[in-house]
Backbone bond lengths (Angstrom), bond angles and torsions (degrees), N, CA, C in turn:
res aa  C-N    CA-C-N  psi(-1)  N-CA   C-N-CA  omega(-1)  CA-C   N-CA-C  phi
1 M - - - 1.464 - - 1.522 108.97 -
2 S 1.310 116.05 150.50 1.453 119.20 178.38 1.516 109.86 -135.30
3 C 1.322 116.62 139.48 1.454 121.39 176.36 1.520 108.73 -91.82
4 L 1.321 116.43 128.64 1.456 121.00 -172.89 1.508 110.43 -122.54
5 W 1.283 116.13 155.23 1.453 131.31 -179.55 1.519 112.56 47.41
6 G 1.328 115.62 99.48 1.450 121.99 174.81 1.510 110.04 -173.15
7 D 1.330 117.90 135.19 1.451 121.33 175.82 1.514 107.69 -152.12
8 A 1.326 116.43 -178.08 1.457 120.07 -175.04 1.517 111.88 -62.37
9 A 1.329 116.79 -34.53 1.453 119.78 -178.22 1.519 112.13 -80.42
10 S 1.323 116.16 -26.63 1.456 120.99 -177.57 1.512 108.77 -133.64
11 P 1.347 118.60 98.11 1.449 121.20 -171.27 1.511 114.11 -79.64
12 S 1.326 117.71 22.50 1.446 119.62 -177.84 1.514 111.32 -76.04
13 L 1.343 115.35 143.00 1.453 121.39 -179.46 1.517 108.42 -136.62
14 L 1.313 115.48 147.31 1.458 120.47 175.28 1.510 107.86 -144.73
15 T 1.313 117.81 129.11 1.451 122.16 176.94 1.517 108.82 -99.45
16 V 1.324 116.08 122.84 1.463 120.80 -179.99 1.520 108.25 -136.14
17 P 1.331 118.15 159.20 1.454 120.16 178.08 1.521 111.36 -64.78
18 D 1.359 116.81 143.35 1.448 120.46 171.48 1.524 108.83 -62.85
19 S 1.321 116.48 141.01 1.459 119.37 -178.54 1.511 109.85 -160.68
20 T 1.307 116.50 145.47 1.458 121.68 173.95 1.515 110.79 -97.27
21 H 1.335 115.86 1.02 1.471 119.77 -178.77 1.527 110.52 -67.56
22 T 1.296 116.53 135.58 1.456 121.28 174.88 1.522 108.83 -129.95
23 T 1.307 115.72 156.49 1.455 120.25 178.05 1.515 109.30 -118.92
24 T 1.308 115.55 152.39 1.452 119.99 176.50 1.521 109.34 -66.99
25 P 1.347 118.85 131.27 1.464 120.14 179.87 1.528 110.97 -53.90
26 S 1.310 115.26 132.32 1.460 121.17 -179.19 1.514 108.13 -157.84
27 T 1.320 114.56 -178.83 1.453 119.63 179.05 1.525 110.76 -63.16
28 L 1.328 115.72 134.02 1.457 121.11 172.48 1.522 106.41 -91.02
29 R 1.320 115.67 115.39 1.458 121.47 -171.44 1.530 109.72 -95.28
30 L 1.324 115.55 116.27 1.454 123.21 -175.21 1.525 109.51 -109.76
31 G 1.330 116.63 153.26 1.455 118.38 178.81 1.517 112.83 -159.23
32 G 1.318 114.52 160.79 1.459 122.71 177.47 1.507 109.21 -178.03
33 V 1.318 115.65 171.50 1.461 119.48 -179.83 1.526 110.01 -67.76
34 P 1.337 117.28 149.57 1.473 120.74 -179.03 1.527 110.68 -81.08
35 E 1.321 115.57 65.32 1.458 121.42 -175.57 1.522 110.46 -130.61
36 H 1.317 115.05 166.86 1.457 123.12 -175.94 1.517 113.70 -58.95
37 F 1.330 118.22 -25.71 1.455 121.11 176.91 1.530 111.55 -56.96
38 N 1.301 116.49 -32.11 1.463 120.36 -170.14 1.522 114.52 -99.00
39 L 1.314 118.60 9.86 1.458 119.07 176.29 1.529 112.47 -58.12
40 P 1.347 120.87 -37.43 1.468 119.29 177.01 1.533 113.85 -57.06
41 W 1.328 117.38 -30.58 1.471 119.63 176.09 1.528 110.66 -63.83
42 H 1.304 116.83 -45.09 1.462 120.16 -178.83 1.529 110.69 -65.82
43 L 1.321 116.57 -41.11 1.457 119.68 178.60 1.525 110.79 -64.13
44 A 1.322 117.03 -39.09 1.466 120.38 178.89 1.524 111.41 -67.48
45 I 1.329 116.93 -44.86 1.467 120.82 -179.25 1.523 110.68 -62.20
46 E 1.330 116.01 -35.94 1.465 120.86 -178.88 1.528 112.98 -81.01
47 S 1.336 117.80 -5.65 1.459 120.95 -174.04 1.520 112.48 -77.51
48 A 1.320 115.66 156.32 1.464 121.13 177.91 1.518 111.31 -66.12
49 E 1.343 116.81 -27.19 1.468 120.47 -176.43 1.523 112.83 -64.82
50 L 1.328 117.31 -25.69 1.464 120.82 -178.99 1.527 112.23 -112.12
51 A 1.330 116.64 13.61 1.462 120.54 -174.70 1.525 112.70 -63.56
52 D 1.337 117.31 -24.42 1.462 119.87 -178.38 1.523 112.91 -83.52
53 L 1.332 117.99 -5.80 1.458 121.22 -179.35 1.526 110.47 -97.03
54 D 1.317 114.92 147.88 1.460 121.59 178.39 1.527 107.66 -91.60
55 L 1.347 116.14 96.58 1.457 122.25 -174.34 1.526 110.21 -122.93
56 T 1.314 115.76 142.10 1.461 120.25 170.69 1.522 108.46 -131.93
57 W 1.320 116.05 149.92 1.468 122.33 176.02 1.518 108.53 -120.15
58 E 1.329 116.04 135.73 1.462 121.24 177.30 1.528 108.66 -126.74
59 D 1.331 117.09 119.94 1.457 120.94 175.95 1.525 109.89 -63.43
60 Q 1.341 115.43 138.83 1.465 121.84 -178.06 1.528 108.87 -114.21
61 F 1.326 115.88 90.72 1.456 120.59 -175.88 1.522 111.71 -69.69
62 G 1.334 117.16 -20.78 1.458 121.09 179.34 1.510 113.88 -86.71
63 G 1.329 117.47 2.59 1.454 120.72 173.70 1.514 114.21 73.32
64 T 1.318 115.25 -154.67 1.465 122.16 -173.18 1.520 111.96 -60.85
65 G 1.316 117.79 -42.08 1.460 119.37 -179.34 1.511 112.31 -59.43
66 E 1.320 116.76 -41.44 1.465 121.01 178.04 1.520 111.09 -65.60
67 M 1.323 116.97 -41.74 1.460 119.84 -179.36 1.523 111.89 -65.51
68 L 1.319 116.96 -38.24 1.465 119.55 178.33 1.526 110.58 -63.58
69 E 1.321 117.28 -39.23 1.458 120.28 177.01 1.525 111.09 -62.84
70 K 1.324 116.73 -40.00 1.461 120.25 -177.51 1.528 112.05 -76.34
71 L 1.317 117.70 -31.08 1.465 119.18 171.35 1.530 109.96 -64.70
72 A 1.310 116.26 -39.59 1.467 120.20 -179.06 1.518 112.33 -66.14
73 D 1.349 117.19 -38.57 1.464 118.24 -178.27 1.525 113.05 -92.27
74 G 1.337 116.99 1.62 1.454 121.36 174.99 1.505 115.21 82.80
75 S 1.334 118.95 9.55 1.463 119.94 -179.92 1.531 112.68 -86.34
76 L 1.332 117.65 -8.51 1.462 123.48 167.86 1.523 108.60 -129.23
77 D 1.338 115.53 148.80 1.462 120.88 -179.33 1.523 113.44 -108.80
78 V 1.323 116.03 -41.29 1.468 121.82 -174.69 1.518 107.58 -139.31
79 V 1.339 116.46 135.96 1.457 119.29 -175.63 1.522 111.40 -138.01
80 S 1.315 114.27 154.43 1.459 123.89 165.22 1.518 105.45 -98.11
81 I 1.344 118.03 116.62 1.463 119.90 -161.80 1.526 110.24 -148.21
82 L 1.321 116.08 155.01 1.454 120.24 179.19 1.523 111.43 -67.12
83 T 1.308 115.21 142.26 1.458 121.91 -174.12 1.521 112.27 -64.14
84 E 1.333 117.25 -47.21 1.462 120.35 -170.70 1.527 112.36 -64.54
85 G 1.332 117.10 -43.74 1.452 119.27 179.94 1.515 112.72 -66.71
86 T 1.329 116.12 -33.74 1.458 120.46 -179.87 1.520 110.94 -68.50
87 V 1.324 117.08 -44.25 1.464 120.54 177.89 1.523 110.49 -59.61
88 K 1.311 116.31 -46.05 1.463 119.75 -178.94 1.527 111.13 -61.86
89 A 1.329 117.15 -41.29 1.462 120.32 -179.17 1.522 111.72 -68.28
90 I 1.322 117.30 -40.53 1.464 120.52 178.23 1.528 110.18 -63.13
91 D 1.327 116.21 -42.42 1.461 119.77 178.30 1.525 111.77 -62.99
92 A 1.343 116.15 -27.47 1.461 120.56 178.55 1.526 112.47 -84.94
93 G 1.348 117.33 0.25 1.452 120.30 174.56 1.508 116.51 111.12
94 L 1.330 118.83 2.70 1.460 120.07 178.71 1.527 109.98 -65.96
95 A 1.334 116.83 130.72 1.474 122.50 -175.92 1.520 110.54 -81.78
96 V 1.319 115.61 68.89 1.454 123.81 -176.05 1.521 108.32 -136.66
97 T 1.330 116.74 148.56 1.460 122.17 177.20 1.520 109.95 -125.62
98 M 1.325 116.18 136.13 1.458 121.08 171.90 1.528 107.35 -80.38
99 V 1.324 117.60 118.93 1.464 121.19 -172.84 1.518 113.71 -104.36
100 Q 1.347 117.36 -15.44 1.458 119.15 -174.86 1.527 109.02 -164.77
101 I 1.326 116.74 133.61 1.463 119.31 166.52 1.525 106.65 -69.36
102 Y 1.315 116.15 129.79 1.460 120.79 -179.24 1.529 110.74 -96.59
103 V 1.318 117.03 -57.68 1.465 121.36 175.58 1.523 107.56 -114.42
104 S 1.322 116.62 117.44 1.460 120.29 -174.58 1.522 113.03 -86.46
105 S 1.316 117.95 -17.10 1.461 120.81 178.01 1.526 110.09 -80.98
106 P 1.337 117.44 157.56 1.469 120.12 177.14 1.526 111.04 -65.31
107 L 1.321 115.82 151.48 1.458 120.38 171.57 1.523 108.26 -82.19
108 Q 1.324 116.15 135.17 1.458 121.37 -179.49 1.535 108.95 -92.88
109 W 1.317 115.22 92.83 1.462 120.79 -179.46 1.523 109.74 -79.30
110 G 1.313 116.73 121.87 1.453 120.11 172.19 1.514 110.33 -77.43
111 V 1.323 116.64 144.27 1.461 123.07 176.35 1.533 106.34 -103.98
112 F 1.337 116.39 109.70 1.459 121.44 -169.82 1.528 111.87 -116.34
113 V 1.324 114.36 144.61 1.465 122.46 172.16 1.527 106.66 -128.34
114 P 1.337 118.55 166.59 1.468 119.23 174.56 1.530 110.45 -58.62
115 A 1.301 116.10 144.78 1.464 120.06 -176.84 1.526 111.75 -56.73
116 Q 1.344 117.65 -33.07 1.463 121.29 -178.01 1.523 113.08 -94.73
117 S 1.333 116.99 10.40 1.463 121.01 -177.00 1.525 111.44 -64.76
118 T 1.317 115.31 152.44 1.466 120.48 174.91 1.526 111.73 -81.45
119 Y 1.346 117.17 -10.81 1.465 119.47 176.24 1.522 109.56 -67.73
120 R 1.324 116.45 130.18 1.454 121.09 -179.49 1.520 112.93 -119.76
121 D 1.317 116.96 -12.27 1.459 121.07 -179.19 1.526 108.57 -147.05
122 E 1.322 116.91 145.59 1.464 119.60 -176.89 1.527 112.21 -64.82
123 S 1.319 117.79 -20.33 1.462 120.62 178.34 1.527 111.86 -66.10
124 E 1.331 118.37 -13.26 1.468 122.85 -178.40 1.529 112.64 -91.26
125 L 1.342 118.41 2.29 1.462 121.40 -166.35 1.531 115.05 -95.74
126 S 1.308 118.53 12.97 1.470 119.72 -173.16 1.516 113.25 -62.08
127 E 1.337 118.41 -28.20 1.460 121.35 -179.93 1.526 112.40 -108.14
128 A 1.325 117.08 13.00 1.470 120.68 -177.39 1.519 110.98 -68.61
129 R 1.317 115.42 146.98 1.475 121.44 171.73 1.529 107.09 -82.23
130 V 1.329 115.61 125.05 1.461 121.27 -169.80 1.529 110.02 -102.58
131 A 1.330 116.68 117.14 1.464 120.60 174.00 1.530 109.15 -74.65
132 I 1.318 116.62 133.73 1.464 121.82 176.01 1.529 108.44 -132.88
133 S 1.322 116.16 148.18 1.464 118.08 -179.32 1.525 110.70 -68.21
134 R 1.328 116.45 -47.73 1.460 124.24 175.71 1.519 107.76 -157.05
135 Y 1.305 117.37 163.04 1.458 119.25 171.15 1.529 109.26 -66.24
136 N 1.333 115.00 142.32 1.472 124.44 -177.04 1.522 112.92 73.59
137 S 1.322 117.13 6.28 1.459 120.15 172.34 1.527 108.94 -80.27
138 G 1.332 116.22 171.06 1.446 119.77 177.50 1.517 112.35 -63.06
139 S 1.335 117.08 -40.20 1.457 119.68 179.97 1.526 111.70 -63.14
140 H 1.323 117.31 -26.85 1.459 122.26 176.24 1.530 110.99 -78.14
141 L 1.321 116.59 -54.16 1.464 119.87 -174.28 1.521 112.45 -69.31
142 M 1.327 116.71 -37.17 1.459 118.76 -179.42 1.527 112.19 -71.69
143 A 1.313 117.93 -19.36 1.466 119.61 174.03 1.526 110.43 -61.91
144 Y 1.341 116.99 -35.04 1.462 120.43 176.70 1.530 111.08 -68.28
145 V 1.328 116.53 -41.89 1.466 120.71 179.30 1.525 109.68 -63.20
146 H 1.309 116.03 -43.08 1.466 121.28 178.77 1.528 110.61 -61.47
147 A 1.336 117.07 -45.74 1.458 120.78 -179.07 1.532 111.02 -63.02
148 E 1.323 117.23 -40.57 1.467 119.36 179.46 1.526 111.10 -62.09
149 R 1.313 116.91 -42.21 1.467 119.55 -179.41 1.525 111.08 -60.24
150 L 1.337 116.16 -32.87 1.457 119.96 -177.87 1.522 113.22 -92.87
151 G 1.337 116.25 -0.75 1.459 119.23 169.41 1.508 116.85 92.25
152 W 1.347 118.26 20.34 1.455 119.11 175.20 1.516 110.80 -133.42
153 K 1.327 115.56 162.82 1.459 122.04 174.87 1.518 108.21 -95.62
154 I 1.321 115.52 132.20 1.453 119.20 -177.39 1.530 110.24 -76.42
155 N 1.323 115.80 143.76 1.458 121.45 178.18 1.522 108.43 -94.47
156 P 1.353 118.46 113.30 1.479 120.43 -177.94 1.522 113.51 -57.14
157 D 1.327 117.66 -23.47 1.465 120.21 179.21 1.527 111.90 -68.71
158 R 1.336 117.00 -12.10 1.465 120.68 -177.84 1.524 112.48 -88.38
159 F 1.342 117.96 -2.51 1.454 120.24 -179.60 1.530 110.75 -76.95
160 V 1.343 114.79 139.66 1.467 122.03 176.29 1.524 107.13 -126.16
161 V 1.329 117.77 113.33 1.460 121.62 -177.60 1.526 109.10 -77.47
162 V 1.356 116.08 124.91 1.472 120.63 -173.68 1.525 113.60 -123.05
163 G 1.337 118.18 -10.02 1.457 120.61 172.97 1.511 116.67 90.41
164 G 1.311 119.90 -17.04 1.459 120.75 -178.92 1.519 110.97 157.04
165 L 1.344 115.58 -170.14 1.464 120.74 -175.85 1.527 111.87 -62.72
166 D 1.327 117.87 -44.12 1.466 120.40 179.13 1.531 111.40 -62.17
167 G 1.315 115.53 -41.31 1.460 119.93 178.30 1.516 112.20 -64.87
168 A 1.345 115.97 -36.79 1.465 119.62 178.17 1.521 110.82 -66.72
169 A 1.339 116.77 -40.97 1.460 119.93 178.45 1.525 110.44 -59.49
170 E 1.325 115.90 -41.62 1.467 119.75 179.21 1.519 111.23 -68.28
171 A 1.348 116.59 -43.78 1.470 120.38 -177.08 1.520 112.10 -65.06
172 L 1.331 117.72 -40.20 1.456 120.21 179.10 1.525 111.27 -72.56
173 S 1.325 116.21 -35.43 1.462 119.28 179.25 1.527 111.96 -69.91
174 N 1.348 116.95 -32.85 1.460 121.35 -177.41 1.523 113.90 -89.98
175 G 1.325 116.52 0.70 1.457 119.69 179.25 1.512 114.64 80.25
176 Q 1.351 117.84 15.03 1.461 120.74 178.95 1.525 112.82 -83.50
177 A 1.331 116.91 -18.80 1.466 121.97 178.56 1.527 107.89 -147.99
178 D 1.350 114.86 161.31 1.459 120.94 -174.44 1.520 113.77 -114.21
179 L 1.326 117.63 -18.39 1.461 121.62 -167.78 1.520 109.15 -147.22
180 F 1.331 115.54 143.80 1.462 120.14 178.37 1.519 108.17 -150.06
181 L 1.339 116.14 136.37 1.457 122.58 174.97 1.520 108.78 -110.05
182 W 1.340 115.88 127.62 1.469 121.26 179.39 1.520 108.29 -155.22
183 E 1.302 117.58 160.31 1.464 121.59 179.98 1.530 109.29 -54.33
184 Q 1.340 115.51 126.59 1.461 118.44 -165.26 1.530 114.76 -70.35
185 F 1.328 117.91 -27.93 1.461 118.08 -176.34 1.527 111.83 -79.59
186 M 1.341 117.13 -38.69 1.458 119.79 176.43 1.532 111.08 -67.13
187 T 1.329 116.19 -24.12 1.460 120.48 -176.44 1.522 112.05 -90.33
188 R 1.313 117.23 -9.58 1.466 119.83 -175.54 1.529 114.11 -58.59
189 P 1.352 119.74 -36.37 1.474 117.91 176.67 1.529 113.32 -57.42
190 L 1.347 117.49 -31.54 1.459 120.29 178.77 1.523 112.00 -76.20
191 V 1.320 116.73 -20.34 1.469 120.32 171.50 1.523 109.08 -76.50
192 R 1.330 115.41 -43.37 1.467 119.58 -178.74 1.528 111.97 -63.47
193 N 1.339 117.11 -34.99 1.467 118.10 -176.46 1.531 113.20 -89.54
194 G 1.334 116.92 5.19 1.453 120.38 173.84 1.510 115.60 85.58
195 T 1.353 117.53 16.29 1.462 119.99 176.58 1.528 111.30 -85.11
196 F 1.328 116.67 -46.89 1.462 122.72 -178.68 1.524 110.33 -114.46
197 R 1.326 114.74 158.38 1.456 122.22 166.48 1.527 107.04 -127.13
198 Q 1.323 117.85 131.43 1.458 121.68 -176.93 1.521 110.05 -93.10
199 L 1.342 115.16 128.28 1.454 120.90 179.99 1.522 113.14 -98.83
200 A 1.337 117.27 -29.86 1.465 119.04 -172.68 1.519 109.58 -166.08
201 V 1.323 115.08 -179.92 1.462 123.11 174.50 1.521 108.05 -125.90
202 Q 1.327 116.33 135.03 1.457 122.25 176.59 1.533 108.71 -121.42
203 P 1.347 118.43 101.11 1.466 119.71 179.24 1.527 111.75 -77.53
204 T 1.313 116.20 151.94 1.463 119.91 173.68 1.521 109.37 -72.09
205 P 1.332 117.90 145.66 1.465 120.47 177.09 1.536 112.73 -89.01
206 W 1.318 117.35 29.54 1.466 122.99 -179.61 1.533 108.22 -160.87
207 P 1.343 117.96 168.58 1.473 120.14 174.80 1.529 109.99 -55.84
208 S 1.318 116.19 138.15 1.460 119.20 -166.01 1.522 115.06 -77.82
209 F 1.334 118.30 -45.14 1.461 121.21 -174.32 1.521 111.46 -122.27
210 V 1.332 115.08 144.96 1.457 122.09 171.92 1.520 108.80 -126.53
211 I 1.318 115.91 163.80 1.462 122.16 168.39 1.528 106.31 -100.50
212 A 1.310 116.21 125.53 1.459 121.21 -178.09 1.522 109.61 -126.28
213 A 1.332 115.78 148.36 1.463 121.52 -177.83 1.520 110.47 -137.18
214 R 1.321 115.04 147.64 1.462 119.44 173.04 1.522 109.11 -60.73
215 N 1.321 117.01 141.64 1.456 120.64 -177.72 1.519 112.51 -60.81
216 E 1.330 117.21 -29.66 1.457 120.29 177.41 1.526 111.30 -62.59
217 V 1.326 116.59 -35.70 1.459 120.54 176.73 1.519 110.38 -67.72
218 L 1.327 116.76 -38.91 1.465 120.63 -179.74 1.517 111.90 -63.29
219 T 1.306 116.74 -38.29 1.458 119.50 -177.33 1.514 113.50 -86.50
220 G 1.334 117.41 -18.75 1.452 119.29 -176.36 1.512 116.01 -112.85
221 R 1.347 117.56 -20.95 1.466 119.10 -172.79 1.536 110.49 -139.79
222 T 1.313 114.89 42.37 1.463 120.14 -172.72 1.524 112.44 -62.06
223 T 1.321 118.01 -44.19 1.463 120.71 -178.02 1.521 110.92 -62.88
224 E 1.318 116.24 -44.39 1.457 121.60 179.11 1.528 110.87 -62.26
225 L 1.326 116.20 -46.23 1.451 120.81 178.66 1.527 111.04 -61.48
226 G 1.324 116.13 -42.03 1.451 119.94 179.33 1.509 112.98 -60.33
227 R 1.319 116.66 -40.81 1.466 120.13 178.13 1.524 111.17 -63.26
228 V 1.327 116.19 -42.44 1.468 119.85 -179.78 1.527 110.10 -63.20
229 V 1.322 116.94 -49.41 1.461 120.22 -177.16 1.529 110.92 -64.24
230 D 1.328 116.93 -42.46 1.464 119.79 177.15 1.524 111.16 -56.44
231 Q 1.332 116.19 -45.65 1.462 120.01 -176.67 1.527 111.35 -69.06
232 V 1.328 116.75 -40.21 1.461 120.16 177.50 1.525 110.51 -60.01
233 M 1.322 117.04 -44.37 1.464 119.83 -177.31 1.527 111.65 -70.85
234 L 1.320 117.33 -29.96 1.466 119.69 173.69 1.526 110.47 -64.02
235 Y 1.332 116.52 -45.24 1.459 119.89 178.80 1.528 111.39 -68.21
236 A 1.320 117.33 -33.26 1.454 120.12 177.01 1.521 111.03 -64.02
237 A 1.340 116.44 -42.64 1.464 120.41 178.62 1.520 111.44 -63.75
238 D 1.335 116.09 -34.97 1.461 120.72 -179.75 1.530 112.41 -78.10
239 Y 1.322 115.39 -28.49 1.468 122.91 -173.32 1.529 112.12 -53.84
240 V 1.328 116.28 -46.33 1.463 120.28 -173.35 1.524 112.47 -73.70
241 N 1.330 117.78 -12.19 1.464 121.14 -178.27 1.519 113.98 -109.84
242 R 1.327 117.28 -3.24 1.457 119.97 -178.86 1.524 110.67 -64.28
243 P 1.320 119.03 134.76 1.466 120.02 178.28 1.528 112.96 -64.49
244 D 1.343 117.02 -22.89 1.467 120.22 -179.56 1.526 112.45 -100.45
245 R 1.332 117.77 18.12 1.459 120.76 -172.62 1.536 112.68 -62.46
246 I 1.327 117.59 -39.13 1.464 119.74 -179.26 1.531 109.80 -66.73
247 E 1.317 116.66 -43.78 1.461 120.94 178.61 1.523 111.10 -62.27
248 L 1.338 117.13 -39.85 1.455 120.66 178.87 1.525 110.98 -58.92
249 V 1.318 116.42 -46.68 1.462 120.92 -177.00 1.526 111.25 -69.56
250 T 1.325 116.76 -43.59 1.462 118.99 -177.79 1.526 111.61 -67.70
251 S 1.331 117.23 -38.34 1.461 119.79 -176.95 1.519 112.90 -75.75
252 R 1.332 116.78 -34.85 1.470 119.57 -176.03 1.518 112.95 -88.22
253 Y 1.335 117.73 -28.94 1.462 119.44 -169.34 1.525 114.15 -122.85
254 G 1.326 118.20 1.60 1.450 120.37 174.86 1.512 114.71 70.02
255 I 1.320 116.69 20.74 1.462 121.51 178.06 1.522 108.32 -92.84
256 D 1.331 117.59 137.38 1.456 119.13 -179.66 1.527 110.73 -70.99
257 A 1.308 116.30 161.08 1.466 121.67 -173.02 1.521 112.23 -60.84
258 E 1.334 117.54 -39.57 1.465 119.78 179.87 1.516 111.29 -62.90
259 A 1.345 116.41 -44.29 1.465 120.22 178.84 1.524 110.75 -64.51
260 A 1.333 117.31 -40.24 1.467 120.62 178.50 1.523 110.90 -61.24
261 Q 1.318 117.33 -42.23 1.463 120.69 177.98 1.521 111.18 -63.43
262 Q 1.324 117.05 -41.56 1.467 120.61 178.38 1.523 110.72 -65.33
263 W 1.329 115.97 -38.77 1.463 119.01 179.51 1.528 110.92 -64.50
264 F 1.315 118.16 -47.23 1.461 120.00 178.73 1.521 110.96 -60.37
265 A 1.320 117.61 -36.84 1.463 120.90 -178.63 1.525 111.89 -68.27
266 S 1.328 117.47 -25.20 1.468 120.87 -176.22 1.526 113.57 -103.87
267 T 1.335 117.41 3.33 1.465 120.77 -172.58 1.525 111.25 -118.40
268 T 1.337 115.28 133.86 1.464 121.59 176.80 1.518 109.06 -127.81
269 F 1.319 116.57 121.60 1.462 120.44 173.22 1.526 108.52 -83.06
270 A 1.312 115.66 144.03 1.459 120.83 -174.27 1.524 111.33 -74.75
271 P 1.335 117.91 154.84 1.467 120.57 169.87 1.523 109.64 -72.28
272 R 1.305 116.21 160.14 1.472 120.71 178.06 1.510 108.23 -79.03
273 Q 1.320 116.39 110.54 1.457 121.03 -177.25 1.522 109.31 -160.71
274 P 1.346 117.88 168.41 1.462 119.43 179.15 1.528 111.27 -59.51
275 M 1.314 115.61 151.40 1.457 121.51 -179.85 1.520 110.81 -64.29
276 D 1.308 117.21 133.92 1.460 123.23 177.81 1.526 108.83 -81.53
277 S 1.316 116.43 110.24 1.469 120.77 -174.74 1.520 112.57 -69.83
278 T 1.321 118.95 -17.85 1.462 120.16 -178.75 1.530 112.41 -70.92
279 I 1.325 116.62 -21.67 1.465 119.73 -178.42 1.522 110.93 -64.70
280 A 1.324 116.45 -42.67 1.468 119.63 178.57 1.519 110.52 -60.57
281 G 1.322 116.69 -38.48 1.457 120.15 178.67 1.516 112.15 -63.22
282 T 1.319 116.80 -40.68 1.465 120.77 178.88 1.524 110.86 -63.13
283 V 1.329 116.30 -45.71 1.467 120.24 178.76 1.522 110.07 -62.72
284 R 1.313 116.06 -46.65 1.463 121.32 -176.91 1.530 110.76 -59.74
285 E 1.312 116.99 -47.67 1.467 120.85 -178.84 1.527 111.14 -62.63
286 T 1.329 116.76 -38.89 1.458 120.13 179.92 1.520 111.16 -66.14
287 L 1.328 117.32 -47.26 1.455 120.33 -177.73 1.528 110.78 -66.22
288 Q 1.327 116.81 -36.55 1.470 119.53 177.53 1.527 110.52 -65.93
289 R 1.327 116.46 -41.13 1.456 120.42 178.79 1.529 111.90 -62.65
290 L 1.347 115.21 -36.20 1.452 119.61 -178.97 1.515 113.58 -82.30
291 G 1.318 116.17 -6.05 1.464 119.91 178.65 1.512 113.79 69.09
292 V 1.344 116.17 34.22 1.455 120.36 -178.79 1.519 108.95 -68.34
293 T 1.322 115.95 130.23 1.470 120.27 -178.72 1.517 109.80 -119.87
C-alpha cells in the first residue's frame, strides 16, 4: 500500500493500492445533487487553481442511486454522495472508494406527507407508501432508519420509485405515495407552496456526505484527484464563514434566508484528513440490523 498526496501545506492523505495502471488523460467527470451542500464544488471548479485541469460537473437530480449507477457504468468518476448508499454499494461489489468525509454533520431528513394528507403525526405512518428516488438512495435507506426509530419494520412492497424530488412531488400530489424523506431545507419551498407538509426530522446516525471515486481514477489519476479534493475542501471550509454565504444560498438554490441560516447552523464540513474507516462499519452494521435488501 502507498500513501499518496500529502505535504506540510496540505495534510491530505489517501491510501490506494500500488498499481502501474495508467489512463489516457481525459475529462474528470464530477457530479452531485444540485443542492447547497455542493456549492464548494462549483467554486473550486471555477477557481484559477484548477484552471489547468479538464473538469466537468453534472447535476444528479436522481440523487445517490443515480450516481451509483453512473459510477458503475463509468459515466461519472468522482462524486459528492450520501454515505449510507455508498457503503452499501461498495459492499455489493462496486469498484469505488470513499476518499474523504465531505460533510461530517448528520443530514437532516424531513419527513413529508402530502399537504392535504390525513396523516398528522409520524407515528401513524407504519402502512404508508414510501416514495423513494431509487433503490439504494438515501430516501430508500433512511426510510428503514426512520421506521426503526418509530418501532416498526418497513414493508419493501410499500416503496414507490419516483426518480427524485420532482417525481416525489408529483407522486404525493397524485395519491401514488404517502410519505417521502428528503433534505428538509431544499424541500422547504414545496412546503411553502402547499405541496408537502412536514411531520418530523430524521437525522442520519453518521456523517452525511462523502467524496467517492472510481478505483480506476485512484490508480491512474491520483495527483489530479488529490488537487480537486484539496481545493473542494478548502472552499468548503471557507463557505461557512463567507460574509455573503446567505445570499449565495438564497440566490442559487431558492432557499429563504431563515432556512439558509438554519442550514449553516446545523452543518459542519469535515477537515481534510484520511478517511475514517470506522464510519463504513457503523453504516454496515446498521443496515444489516435493519435487514435492508
